N, C-alpha and C positions, 0 to 999 in steps of 0.2 A: 631497625629489625621489625621484621615482618611475622605477622601471625597466622598467617595461612594454614601451616602445617598442624596447629594447635587443636582443629576440632579433630582431626585424625588421631592425634595422640591422647585427647579426651573419650573418643569413642572405643581406642583400643583399650584403656586402662577399665571403662566401664565394662568390656566384655571380660576383661581380665579379673576384675572383682567379682562380675555374677557368675562366673563359670564355678566359683564355689559355695554359691549360694543355696545349692539345691537341697530339698527337706524331705520329709517323708511322704509315700504315694499316698492318695487319698486313703480314706477308711473304707475298707471294702465292705460289703453287705453282709458279709459271715461274720467279721469283727464286731460290726455295729450291733448285730441282732444276736451274738453268743450270748453264753451265760456269764461273761466278765462285762462290766459295766465300764465304761470310760469316761475317767475321771479328768484328765487331761488330755487336751488335744490341741496342740500347736504346731507349728511349722516344722520344727525339729525333735519334739519331744512327743510321746504319746504313751499315757498309763491309764491300763486296765486292770480293774482287781475285780474279785469275785464278792458278790452283795454283801457277804458275810465277814469280809478280809478286813482284821485289825492288825497292823504290821508292829505297832507300838506294843503292843504285849507279848510279843514272840522273840526269842531269842534268833542271832543271826542265822542264817541258812548255811550249809554246806555247800561249798561249790563243787557240784558232781562232774560239771563236763563245761569245756571250753572248746567249741569249733570254729573253725576258719574257711568260711567258703571260697577257695582258690580258683579262679578262672583256669579251666583246663590248656588255655592256649599261651600261657605265662613261660617267660624262659627259666630253667632252674635256679638262678639267682634270685629272681624275683618269687617264687614259689616259697623259697627259704626264707625271703624277707617278712613274706606273708604270714606265714607259721609262726614266726617268731613273735608277732602281735600277740599270742598267747601267753608271751612272758610277765609282763607287767600285771596282767589280769592274776594270773597265779599268785605271784608275788602278793599283791596287795590282799586277796583274798583268803591266804593262807595264815593269815595273821587274826584271822576273826574266830571269835569261840564258836564252834559249829554245833547249831541246834537240831530238830527232827528237820526244820525245810530244806528243800534242795535246790540247788541253783543252778541253772543250764544258761552258758552264755553263748550267743552265736554272732559272730564277726563276719559281715558280708558289704556288699556294693562298696569294695576298696576302690579309692581312687587316690594313688600315691602322688605325691608331688610332682609335679613336670619341672626339670630344672629347665629346661630348656625356655617354658614359660617364664621361669624366674627369673632366669639370663634378661630375658627381652622386656620384663615389667621394670629391672632394677635399672637397664639402660633408659626406659623412657620416665620412670617415675622415680628412679635412685631409692627403689625399695622393693623386694620380692612380693608378690601378692598370693602367689598359690600356696596353700598349707595343706591341701589334700583332705580328705573327708572318709569316713566310713559310718556304716550303719551297725548298730549294736543293738541286739535283744536280749535282756535278760528276762528270764521265765522262772517265777519261784513256783515250786510243787510243795504241798504238803505231803505229811507220812504215806496218805493213802496214794498218792502220785497225782492227784487231782491238781490241775493247774489254779492258782489263787491270785498270780498277779504277772503281770507282762509289761515291762519298760521298754519300749522301742525308741531309740534315738538316733538321730545324725549328729556327728561329733567331728570338730574340724579341728586342726592345729591352730598355734599363735601365731600373728604375725610379729609379734615381739620376740619371737625366737629366731633371729637373723642366722646364727650358726648353723641351724638345721634346712635353711632353705633351697639347698641346692641337692640334699640326700633325698631320694625318695620316699624314704619310710620314716625319717626321725622324726618329723613334725606329728604323723599320726603313734609312733609309739608312745611320745610325751603326752600325747592326748589321752592314750590308753591309760596310762599311768594315773594321769590327774582324774579320769571319771571313775576308775577303780577305787583309786583313795577314797572319792566323796561317797560311791555306793558302797564301799566295804561298810562303813559308819552307819550301819542297821539302825533304825528301819527308813533314814533319810530318803532315799531313793525309791522306796516301795510304799510309801504311806500315803493313803487317800487324803488325809487328812494334813498332812504337813506341806510347805511350800516347797517345790522340788528345785534343787540345786541345777 
Protein backbone atom coordinates (compact mmCIF):
# COMPACT_ATOMS: atom_id res chain seq x y z
CA UNK A 1 0.00 0.00 0.00
CA UNK A 2 1.44 3.38 -1.01
CA UNK A 3 0.87 6.76 0.56
CA UNK A 4 1.72 8.95 -2.45
CA UNK A 5 -1.82 10.31 -2.69
CA UNK A 6 -2.04 11.02 1.04
CA UNK A 7 -0.52 14.57 0.90
CA UNK A 8 -3.01 15.57 -1.79
CA UNK A 9 -5.88 14.23 0.29
CA UNK A 10 -4.64 16.11 3.38
CA UNK A 11 -4.22 19.36 1.44
CA UNK A 12 -7.72 18.94 -0.02
CA UNK A 13 -9.14 18.33 3.46
CA UNK A 14 -7.37 21.43 4.79
CA UNK A 15 -8.81 23.57 2.00
CA UNK A 16 -12.30 22.23 2.70
CA UNK A 17 -12.05 22.89 6.42
CA UNK A 18 -10.61 26.41 6.01
CA UNK A 19 -13.26 27.37 3.44
CA UNK A 20 -15.74 27.73 6.29
CA UNK A 21 -13.41 29.49 8.72
CA UNK A 22 -14.13 33.06 7.59
CA UNK A 23 -14.79 35.53 10.34
CA UNK A 24 -15.87 39.15 10.46
CA UNK A 25 -14.06 41.90 8.59
CA UNK A 26 -11.67 44.07 10.64
CA UNK A 27 -13.18 46.87 12.69
CA UNK A 28 -13.41 49.92 10.46
CA UNK A 29 -12.37 53.34 11.74
CA UNK A 30 -15.94 54.64 11.97
CA UNK A 31 -17.00 51.66 14.09
CA UNK A 32 -13.98 51.89 16.37
CA UNK A 33 -14.35 55.63 16.95
CA UNK A 34 -18.16 55.91 16.96
CA UNK A 35 -20.48 56.53 19.93
CA UNK A 36 -20.57 52.80 20.75
CA UNK A 37 -17.72 51.18 22.65
CA UNK A 38 -16.36 47.83 21.55
CA UNK A 39 -16.70 45.34 24.42
CA UNK A 40 -16.15 42.08 22.49
CA UNK A 41 -13.96 41.73 19.43
CA UNK A 42 -13.35 38.17 18.35
CA UNK A 43 -12.94 36.52 14.97
CA UNK A 44 -16.64 35.62 14.72
CA UNK A 45 -18.30 37.91 17.27
CA UNK A 46 -18.26 41.66 17.81
CA UNK A 47 -20.39 43.42 20.44
CA UNK A 48 -20.58 47.22 20.65
CA UNK A 49 -22.66 49.06 23.25
CA UNK A 50 -23.46 52.64 24.23
CA UNK A 51 -21.40 53.96 27.16
CA UNK A 52 -24.46 54.04 29.43
CA UNK A 53 -25.84 50.67 28.28
CA UNK A 54 -27.12 48.30 30.98
CA UNK A 55 -29.00 45.44 29.30
CA UNK A 56 -29.51 43.58 32.57
CA UNK A 57 -32.04 46.05 33.97
CA UNK A 58 -34.22 46.26 30.85
CA UNK A 59 -36.96 44.04 29.46
CA UNK A 60 -36.51 42.22 26.15
CA UNK A 61 -36.82 44.27 22.96
CA UNK A 62 -39.62 44.01 20.44
CA UNK A 63 -38.49 42.49 17.14
CA UNK A 64 -39.23 45.30 14.70
CA UNK A 65 -37.60 44.04 11.51
CA UNK A 66 -35.69 41.13 10.02
CA UNK A 67 -33.94 41.81 6.72
CA UNK A 68 -32.19 39.29 4.49
CA UNK A 69 -29.66 40.67 2.00
CA UNK A 70 -30.34 38.44 -1.00
CA UNK A 71 -27.84 38.56 -3.84
CA UNK A 72 -29.54 39.88 -7.01
CA UNK A 73 -28.10 37.17 -9.28
CA UNK A 74 -29.63 34.20 -7.43
CA UNK A 75 -32.00 31.73 -9.00
CA UNK A 76 -35.60 32.16 -7.79
CA UNK A 77 -35.46 28.96 -5.69
CA UNK A 78 -32.32 30.15 -3.89
CA UNK A 79 -33.87 33.58 -3.26
CA UNK A 80 -36.92 31.94 -1.69
CA UNK A 81 -34.67 29.72 0.47
CA UNK A 82 -32.65 32.72 1.66
CA UNK A 83 -35.74 34.77 2.51
CA UNK A 84 -37.08 31.75 4.45
CA UNK A 85 -34.12 32.17 6.83
CA UNK A 86 -36.26 34.86 8.50
CA UNK A 87 -38.70 32.25 9.86
CA UNK A 88 -36.64 30.77 12.75
CA UNK A 89 -35.69 34.28 13.90
CA UNK A 90 -39.30 35.51 13.96
CA UNK A 91 -40.43 32.30 15.67
CA UNK A 92 -37.92 32.58 18.53
CA UNK A 93 -38.42 36.29 19.19
CA UNK A 94 -42.23 36.03 19.02
CA UNK A 95 -42.11 34.28 22.42
CA UNK A 96 -40.40 37.17 24.22
CA UNK A 97 -42.34 39.77 26.17
CA UNK A 98 -41.67 43.02 24.33
CA UNK A 99 -40.41 46.08 26.18
CA UNK A 100 -39.65 49.62 24.97
CA UNK A 101 -36.51 48.59 23.08
CA UNK A 102 -36.61 47.66 19.39
CA UNK A 103 -34.50 44.98 17.72
CA UNK A 104 -33.56 44.95 14.03
CA UNK A 105 -31.82 41.90 12.59
CA UNK A 106 -29.96 41.86 9.27
CA UNK A 107 -28.84 38.58 7.73
CA UNK A 108 -26.23 38.78 4.98
CA UNK A 109 -23.06 37.33 3.45
CA UNK A 110 -24.96 34.07 3.08
CA UNK A 111 -22.78 31.17 1.99
CA UNK A 112 -25.02 28.12 1.58
CA UNK A 113 -23.70 24.59 1.85
CA UNK A 114 -22.19 23.27 -1.36
CA UNK A 115 -23.67 19.78 -1.88
CA UNK A 116 -20.93 19.04 -4.45
CA UNK A 117 -18.20 19.98 -1.98
CA UNK A 118 -19.81 17.75 0.64
CA UNK A 119 -19.97 14.83 -1.79
CA UNK A 120 -16.24 15.32 -2.44
CA UNK A 121 -15.31 15.63 1.25
CA UNK A 122 -17.46 12.59 2.07
CA UNK A 123 -15.67 10.60 -0.63
CA UNK A 124 -12.24 11.69 0.64
CA UNK A 125 -12.78 11.85 4.40
CA UNK A 126 -15.99 9.89 4.94
CA UNK A 127 -17.71 13.00 6.35
CA UNK A 128 -19.15 16.17 4.78
CA UNK A 129 -17.27 19.29 5.93
CA UNK A 130 -19.14 22.27 4.43
CA UNK A 131 -21.75 23.65 6.84
CA UNK A 132 -22.31 27.05 5.23
CA UNK A 133 -22.17 30.37 7.04
CA UNK A 134 -23.87 33.72 7.29
CA UNK A 135 -23.41 37.05 9.00
CA UNK A 136 -26.06 38.30 11.37
CA UNK A 137 -26.18 41.82 12.76
CA UNK A 138 -28.62 42.52 15.59
CA UNK A 139 -29.17 46.19 16.45
CA UNK A 140 -30.98 47.32 19.61
CA UNK A 141 -32.53 50.81 19.67
CA UNK A 142 -34.07 52.60 22.62
CA UNK A 143 -37.50 54.28 22.61
CA UNK A 144 -35.96 57.40 21.03
CA UNK A 145 -34.44 55.41 18.14
CA UNK A 146 -30.86 55.72 19.46
CA UNK A 147 -28.66 52.68 18.78
CA UNK A 148 -27.61 51.26 22.17
CA UNK A 149 -26.14 47.86 21.21
CA UNK A 150 -24.97 46.06 18.07
CA UNK A 151 -24.10 42.36 17.98
CA UNK A 152 -22.34 41.36 14.75
CA UNK A 153 -21.63 37.68 14.33
CA UNK A 154 -20.73 35.05 11.75
CA UNK A 155 -22.52 31.78 12.42
CA UNK A 156 -22.02 28.33 10.91
CA UNK A 157 -23.95 25.08 10.82
CA UNK A 158 -22.77 22.06 12.79
CA UNK A 159 -20.81 19.15 11.36
CA UNK A 160 -22.79 16.71 13.49
CA UNK A 161 -25.98 17.38 11.48
CA UNK A 162 -25.20 14.79 8.80
CA UNK A 163 -28.76 14.70 7.44
CA UNK A 164 -28.51 18.39 6.47
CA UNK A 165 -25.19 18.12 4.67
CA UNK A 166 -26.60 18.02 1.15
CA UNK A 167 -29.32 20.68 1.43
CA UNK A 168 -27.84 24.15 0.74
CA UNK A 169 -29.88 25.92 3.45
CA UNK A 170 -30.73 23.28 6.09
CA UNK A 171 -27.55 23.87 8.14
CA UNK A 172 -28.08 27.64 8.08
CA UNK A 173 -31.72 27.31 9.08
CA UNK A 174 -30.74 25.14 12.08
CA UNK A 175 -27.90 27.52 13.03
CA UNK A 176 -30.26 30.51 12.94
CA UNK A 177 -32.80 28.64 15.04
CA UNK A 178 -30.12 27.94 17.68
CA UNK A 179 -28.80 31.54 17.54
CA UNK A 180 -32.31 32.96 17.89
CA UNK A 181 -33.17 30.68 20.81
CA UNK A 182 -30.00 31.85 22.63
CA UNK A 183 -30.36 35.54 21.86
CA UNK A 184 -34.08 35.68 22.60
CA UNK A 185 -33.07 34.92 26.21
CA UNK A 186 -32.65 38.56 27.15
CA UNK A 187 -30.15 40.05 28.00
CA UNK A 188 -27.66 37.25 27.43
CA UNK A 189 -26.53 38.23 23.92
CA UNK A 190 -26.44 41.99 24.45
CA UNK A 191 -24.96 42.44 27.90
CA UNK A 192 -21.51 43.98 28.16
CA UNK A 193 -21.01 42.28 31.52
CA UNK A 194 -22.20 38.74 30.76
CA UNK A 195 -20.06 36.17 28.96
CA UNK A 196 -21.32 35.91 25.39
CA UNK A 197 -22.79 32.61 24.21
